[in-house]
LOLO-768882 format. One record per residue: residue number from 0; x, y, z of N, C-alpha, C, O in turn. Coordinates in steps of 0.05 Angstrom, whole numbers, plus 5000, padded with zeros to 4 digits. Layout:
N
{NUM,{X,Y,Z},{X,Y,Z},{X,Y,Z},{X,Y,Z}}
...
# end
This chain:
156
{0,{5550,6390,0432},{5570,6411,0436},{5587,6405,0460},{5576,6401,0482}}
{1,{5613,6403,0457},{5630,6396,0481},{5630,6419,0501},{5629,6442,0495}}
{2,{5631,6411,0526},{5631,6430,0548},{5659,6442,0550},{5679,6428,0544}}
{3,{5661,6466,0559},{5687,6478,0563},{5703,6464,0584},{5692,6455,0604}}
{4,{5729,6462,0580},{5746,6449,0599},{5750,6466,0624},{5751,6491,0621}}
{5,{5752,6454,0646},{5757,6468,0671},{5786,6479,0671},{5804,6463,0666}}
{6,{5790,6504,0676},{5817,6515,0676},{5832,6503,0699},{5823,6504,0722}}
{7,{5855,6492,0693},{5872,6480,0714},{5901,6484,0705},{5910,6470,0687}}
{8,{5915,6503,0717},{5942,6508,0709},{5960,6484,0713},{5956,6469,0732}}
{9,{5978,6480,0695},{5997,6458,0697},{6011,6459,0724},{6021,6480,0732}}
{10,{6012,6437,0738},{6025,6436,0764},{6008,6445,0786},{6017,6448,0809}}
{11,{5982,6451,0781},{5964,6460,0802},{5961,6439,0823},{5959,6416,0817}}
{12,{5961,6448,0849},{5958,6428,0870},{5928,6421,0875},{5923,6408,0896}}
{13,{5910,6428,0857},{5882,6422,0861},{5871,6407,0837},{5881,6409,0815}}
{14,{5850,6392,0842},{5837,6376,0820},{5807,6373,0826},{5797,6381,0847}}
{15,{5793,6362,0806},{5764,6358,0808},{5757,6337,0830},{5772,6318,0833}}
{16,{5736,6341,0844},{5728,6322,0865},{5715,6297,0855},{5714,6277,0870}}
{17,{5704,6296,0831},{5688,6273,0822},{5706,6250,0813},{5698,6227,0815}}
{18,{5729,6256,0802},{5747,6235,0793},{5755,6215,0814},{5754,6191,0809}}
{19,{5763,6224,0838},{5770,6205,0859},{5747,6187,0867},{5751,6164,0874}}
{20,{5723,6197,0866},{5700,6181,0873},{5695,6159,0852},{5688,6136,0859}}
{21,{5699,6166,0827},{5697,6146,0806},{5719,6125,0810},{5713,6101,0808}}
{22,{5743,6133,0816},{5765,6115,0820},{5759,6097,0844},{5765,6073,0844}}
{23,{5747,6108,0865},{5740,6092,0888},{5718,6071,0881},{5719,6049,0891}}
{24,{5700,6078,0863},{5680,6059,0855},{5692,6035,0840},{5685,6012,0844}}
{25,{5711,6042,0822},{5725,6020,0807},{5741,6003,0826},{5742,5979,0825}}
{26,{5755,6016,0845},{5771,6002,0865},{5753,5984,0882},{5761,5962,0889}}
{27,{5729,5993,0889},{5711,5977,0904},{5705,5951,0889},{5706,5929,0901}}
{28,{5699,5953,0864},{5693,5929,0848},{5718,5911,0847},{5715,5886,0850}}
{29,{5741,5922,0842},{5766,5906,0841},{5771,5892,0867},{5777,5868,0868}}
{30,{5768,5906,0889},{5773,5893,0915},{5752,5872,0923},{5759,5853,0937}}
{31,{5728,5875,0914},{5708,5854,0918},{5716,5829,0903},{5715,5807,0914}}
{32,{5726,5832,0878},{5735,5810,0863},{5759,5797,0876},{5762,5772,0877}}
{33,{5777,5813,0887},{5801,5803,0901},{5792,5785,0924},{5802,5763,0928}}
{34,{5773,5796,0940},{5763,5781,0963},{5749,5755,0955},{5752,5734,0968}}
{35,{5733,5756,0934},{5718,5732,0925},{5736,5711,0913},{5731,5687,0917}}
{36,{5757,5719,0899},{5774,5700,0886},{5800,5694,0901},{5813,5673,0896}}
{37,{5808,5711,0919},{5833,5707,0933},{5857,5712,0914},{5878,5700,0918}}
{38,{5853,5728,0894},{5874,5732,0873},{5895,5752,0882},{5890,5776,0884}}
{39,{5918,5742,0888},{5941,5759,0895},{5950,5776,0871},{5960,5798,0874}}
{40,{5947,5765,0847},{5955,5779,0823},{5937,5803,0818},{5947,5824,0809}}
{41,{5911,5800,0823},{5893,5823,0819},{5899,5844,0841},{5897,5868,0836}}
{42,{5905,5835,0865},{5912,5853,0886},{5938,5868,0878},{5941,5892,0884}}
{43,{5956,5854,0866},{5981,5867,0856},{5975,5888,0835},{5987,5910,0835}}
{44,{5957,5882,0817},{5949,5901,0796},{5937,5926,0809},{5943,5949,0801}}
{45,{5920,5922,0830},{5908,5945,0844},{5930,5961,0859},{5929,5985,0860}}
{46,{5949,5947,0871},{5971,5960,0884},{5987,5978,0864},{5995,6000,0871}}
{47,{5991,5967,0840},{6005,5983,0820},{5989,6008,0812},{6001,6029,0808}}
{48,{5963,6005,0811},{5946,6028,0805},{5948,6049,0827},{5952,6073,0822}}
{49,{5946,6040,0852},{5949,6058,0875},{5977,6072,0874},{5979,6096,0878}}
{50,{5998,6056,0869},{6025,6067,0869},{6029,6088,0847},{6040,6110,0852}}
{51,{6020,6082,0823},{6022,6101,0801},{6006,6126,0807},{6015,6149,0802}}
{52,{5982,6123,0817},{5965,6146,0822},{5975,6163,0845},{5973,6187,0844}}
{53,{5988,6150,0865},{6000,6166,0887},{6023,6182,0877},{6027,6205,0885}}
{54,{6039,6170,0859},{6063,6184,0849},{6056,6205,0828},{6067,6227,0828}}
{55,{6037,6199,0810},{6030,6217,0789},{5999,6217,0785},{5989,6202,0768}}
{56,{5985,6232,0801},{5955,6231,0801},{5943,6235,0773},{5922,6222,0767}}
{57,{5955,6251,0756},{5943,6256,0730},{5947,6232,0711},{5934,6231,0690}}
{58,{5964,6212,0719},{5969,6189,0702},{5955,6164,0712},{5958,6143,0700}}
{59,{5940,6166,0734},{5926,6143,0745},{5906,6132,0725},{5891,6147,0713}}
{60,{5906,6106,0720},{5889,6094,0700},{5859,6100,0704},{5845,6106,0684}}
{61,{5849,6099,0728},{5821,6104,0733},{5815,6134,0727},{5793,6140,0717}}
{62,{5833,6151,0734},{5829,6180,0729},{5829,6185,0699},{5814,6202,0689}}
{63,{5846,6171,0684},{5846,6175,0655},{5820,6166,0642},{5809,6179,0624}}
{64,{5809,6144,0652},{5783,6135,0643},{5762,6155,0649},{5745,6162,0632}}
{65,{5762,6165,0674},{5742,6185,0682},{5744,6210,0665},{5724,6220,0654}}
{66,{5768,6221,0661},{5771,6245,0646},{5765,6241,0616},{5755,6259,0603}}
{67,{5770,6217,0606},{5764,6212,0578},{5735,6206,0572},{5724,6214,0551}}
{68,{5721,6192,0590},{5694,6183,0584},{5672,6199,0599},{5651,6204,0588}}
{69,{5676,6205,0624},{5655,6217,0641},{5657,6247,0644},{5636,6261,0641}}
{70,{5680,6257,0649},{5683,6286,0654},{5672,6304,0631},{5659,6324,0637}}
{71,{5676,6296,0606},{5665,6314,0585},{5635,6315,0585},{5623,6334,0574}}
{72,{5621,6296,0597},{5592,6295,0597},{5580,6309,0622},{5556,6312,0624}}
{73,{5597,6316,0641},{5588,6329,0666},{5595,6358,0666},{5614,6367,0652}}
{74,{5580,6374,0680},{5586,6402,0683},{5611,6406,0700},{5618,6388,0715}}
{75,{5624,6429,0698},{5647,6433,0714},{5640,6435,0744},{5618,6445,0750}}
{76,{5657,6426,0762},{5651,6428,0790},{5652,6457,0800},{5665,6473,0788}}
{77,{5639,6462,0822},{5639,6489,0833},{5664,6495,0849},{5672,6518,0852}}
{78,{5678,6474,0857},{5703,6477,0873},{5722,6455,0867},{5714,6434,0857}}
{79,{5747,6460,0873},{5768,6440,0869},{5778,6431,0896},{5776,6445,0916}}
{80,{5789,6406,0897},{5800,6395,0921},{5831,6394,0919},{5841,6391,0896}}
{81,{5845,6397,0941},{5874,6395,0939},{5883,6366,0933},{5869,6347,0940}}
{82,{5905,6364,0918},{5915,6337,0911},{5930,6323,0933},{5930,6298,0934}}
{83,{5941,6338,0952},{5958,6325,0972},{5943,6304,0989},{5953,6282,0992}}
{84,{5918,6310,0998},{5904,6289,1013},{5898,6264,0996},{5899,6242,1005}}
{85,{5891,6269,0971},{5885,6247,0952},{5910,6230,0948},{5908,6205,0948}}
{86,{5933,6242,0945},{5958,6227,0941},{5964,6211,0966},{5973,6188,0964}}
{87,{5960,6223,0990},{5964,6208,1014},{5945,6184,1016},{5954,6162,1023}}
{88,{5920,6188,1009},{5901,6166,1009},{5909,6144,0990},{5906,6120,0997}}
{89,{5919,6151,0967},{5928,6131,0948},{5952,6115,0959},{5955,6092,0953}}
{90,{5969,6129,0974},{5992,6116,0986},{5983,6096,1007},{5994,6074,1009}}
{91,{5963,6104,1023},{5952,6085,1043},{5940,6061,1029},{5944,6038,1037}}
{92,{5925,6066,1008},{5913,6044,0992},{5935,6026,0981},{5932,6002,0980}}
{93,{5957,6038,0972},{5980,6022,0962},{5990,6004,0983},{5996,5980,0978}}
{94,{5993,6014,1007},{6003,5997,1029},{5984,5973,1034},{5993,5951,1036}}
{95,{5958,5979,1036},{5939,5957,1042},{5938,5937,1019},{5937,5913,1023}}
{96,{5939,5947,0994},{5938,5928,0971},{5964,5912,0969},{5963,5889,0961}}
{97,{5986,5924,0977},{6011,5909,0977},{6011,5888,0998},{6020,5865,0993}}
{98,{6001,5894,1022},{5999,5874,1043},{5980,5851,1034},{5985,5828,1039}}
{99,{5958,5859,1021},{5939,5838,1010},{5953,5821,0990},{5950,5796,0990}}
{100,{5969,5833,0972},{5983,5818,0952},{6002,5798,0965},{6003,5775,0958}}
{101,{6018,5808,0984},{6037,5791,0997},{6023,5768,1012},{6032,5745,1012}}
{102,{6002,5775,1025},{5987,5755,1040},{5977,5732,1022},{5981,5709,1027}}
{103,{5964,5740,1000},{5954,5719,0981},{5976,5704,0967},{5975,5680,0966}}
{104,{5997,5718,0958},{6018,5704,0942},{6037,5688,0959},{6050,5670,0950}}
{105,{6040,5695,0985},{6059,5681,1002},{6045,5661,1021},{6057,5650,1039}}
{106,{6019,5655,1015},{6006,5634,1029},{5993,5641,1055},{5988,5624,1072}}
{107,{5987,5666,1059},{5972,5675,1083},{5946,5689,1075},{5945,5713,1075}}
{108,{5926,5673,1067},{5902,5685,1056},{5887,5702,1076},{5872,5720,1069}}
{109,{5889,5696,1102},{5876,5712,1122},{5887,5740,1122},{5872,5760,1123}}
{110,{5914,5742,1121},{5926,5769,1120},{5918,5783,1095},{5911,5807,1095}}
{111,{5917,5769,1072},{5909,5781,1047},{5880,5791,1048},{5874,5813,1039}}
{112,{5862,5774,1060},{5834,5781,1061},{5830,5805,1080},{5813,5823,1074}}
{113,{5844,5806,1102},{5840,5829,1121},{5849,5855,1108},{5835,5875,1109}}
{114,{5873,5854,1096},{5883,5878,1083},{5865,5887,1059},{5859,5910,1056}}
{115,{5856,5867,1043},{5838,5874,1021},{5811,5884,1032},{5799,5902,1020}}
{116,{5802,5874,1055},{5778,5883,1067},{5780,5912,1076},{5761,5928,1072}}
{117,{5803,5920,1087},{5806,5947,1095},{5807,5966,1071},{5794,5987,1071}}
{118,{5820,5957,1050},{5821,5973,1025},{5793,5976,1013},{5785,5997,1004}}
{119,{5778,5954,1014},{5750,5954,1004},{5733,5973,1020},{5718,5989,1008}}
{120,{5735,5972,1046},{5718,5989,1063},{5724,6018,1057},{5705,6034,1055}}
{121,{5749,6026,1055},{5756,6053,1050},{5747,6062,1023},{5736,6084,1019}}
{122,{5750,6045,1003},{5742,6052,0975},{5711,6055,0974},{5701,6073,0961}}
{123,{5697,6036,0987},{5668,6038,0987},{5657,6063,1000},{5639,6076,0990}}
{124,{5669,6070,1023},{5660,6095,1037},{5664,6119,1019},{5647,6137,1019}}
{125,{5686,6120,1004},{5691,6143,0986},{5671,6142,0963},{5660,6163,0956}}
{126,{5668,6119,0951},{5650,6117,0927},{5621,6122,0934},{5608,6137,0920}}
{127,{5612,6111,0956},{5583,6113,0963},{5576,6139,0977},{5555,6150,0973}}
{128,{5594,6149,0994},{5587,6172,1011},{5605,6196,1009},{5601,6217,1021}}
{129,{5626,6193,0992},{5645,6216,0989},{5663,6219,1013},{5675,6241,1017}}
{130,{5665,6199,1030},{5682,6201,1054},{5708,6187,1048},{5710,6163,1047}}
{131,{5729,6203,1044},{5756,6193,1038},{5771,6191,1064},{5780,6211,1075}}
{132,{5774,6166,1074},{5787,6163,1100},{5816,6172,1100},{5825,6185,1118}}
{133,{5830,6165,1078},{5858,6174,1076},{5861,6204,1075},{5879,6216,1087}}
{134,{5842,6217,1061},{5843,6246,1059},{5838,6258,1087},{5851,6278,1094}}
{135,{5818,6247,1101},{5812,6257,1128},{5836,6253,1147},{5841,6270,1164}}
{136,{5850,6230,1144},{5874,6225,1161},{5895,6247,1155},{5907,6258,1173}}
{137,{5899,6253,1129},{5918,6273,1121},{5911,6300,1132},{5928,6314,1143}}
{138,{5886,6308,1130},{5877,6334,1139},{5879,6336,1170},{5886,6356,1181}}
{139,{5873,6314,1184},{5876,6313,1213},{5905,6316,1221},{5911,6331,1240}}
{140,{5923,6303,1207},{5952,6306,1212},{5960,6335,1209},{5975,6346,1225}}
{141,{5951,6347,1187},{5959,6375,1182},{5949,6393,1204},{5963,6412,1212}}
{142,{5924,6389,1213},{5914,6405,1235},{5930,6401,1261},{5936,6420,1275}}
{143,{5936,6376,1267},{5952,6370,1291},{5980,6381,1290},{5991,6389,1310}}
{144,{5991,6383,1266},{6018,6393,1262},{6018,6424,1261},{6039,6436,1259}}
{145,{5994,6436,1263},{5992,6465,1262},{5995,6477,1234},{6001,6501,1231}}
{146,{5991,6461,1214},{5993,6470,1186},{5967,6462,1171},{5968,6446,1153}}
{147,{5944,6474,1179},{5919,6466,1165},{5920,6472,1136},{5934,6490,1126}}
{148,{5904,6457,1122},{5903,6458,1093},{5873,6462,1085},{5856,6448,1095}}
{149,{5868,6481,1068},{5841,6486,1058},{5831,6460,1044},{5845,6449,1027}}
{150,{5808,6451,1051},{5797,6426,1040},{5789,6430,1011},{5792,6413,0994}}
{151,{5777,6453,1005},{5767,6459,0978},{5772,6488,0971},{5773,6505,0988}}
{152,{5774,6493,0945},{5777,6521,0936},{5756,6525,0914},{5752,6507,0898}}
{153,{5744,6549,0913},{5725,6554,0891},{5739,6556,0864},{5762,6564,0863}}
{154,{5724,6548,0844},{5735,6550,0817},{5732,6579,0808},{5711,6591,0811}}
{155,{5754,6589,0798},{5754,6617,0789},{5741,6621,0763},{5739,6644,0753}}
# end
């Protein structure tokens, strides 16, 4: 019997917390392969994923896989997380993956490896421990700017 879908109004600024961790796990694997192979093209593909997900979180490929295959088998979360920190984190990932791409494709493998390593570290921390560095940076900025943002909201 399929589980009921989590109510989420169209255009809602909140989303499920488990999807980004799944995406981080896939990104971890991709960035390990980038580091092992030195593939600028794979780094470019990951940069495209980051860019698309930052621009349109509901259309991110890893999120689509999560929602299609895993979310229906899991119970609904008790709370939702805001999308803005997630989008910011994806933008930061896009920057690092783009630098990695340019490093590898333009003949500077050290630059590519360092940038890919930073992206890998951030993705691994999110996947393994639920610590989203980009999200924390965004929330810290909002606090410093005097515009705090609720980290989570209960599901109604």
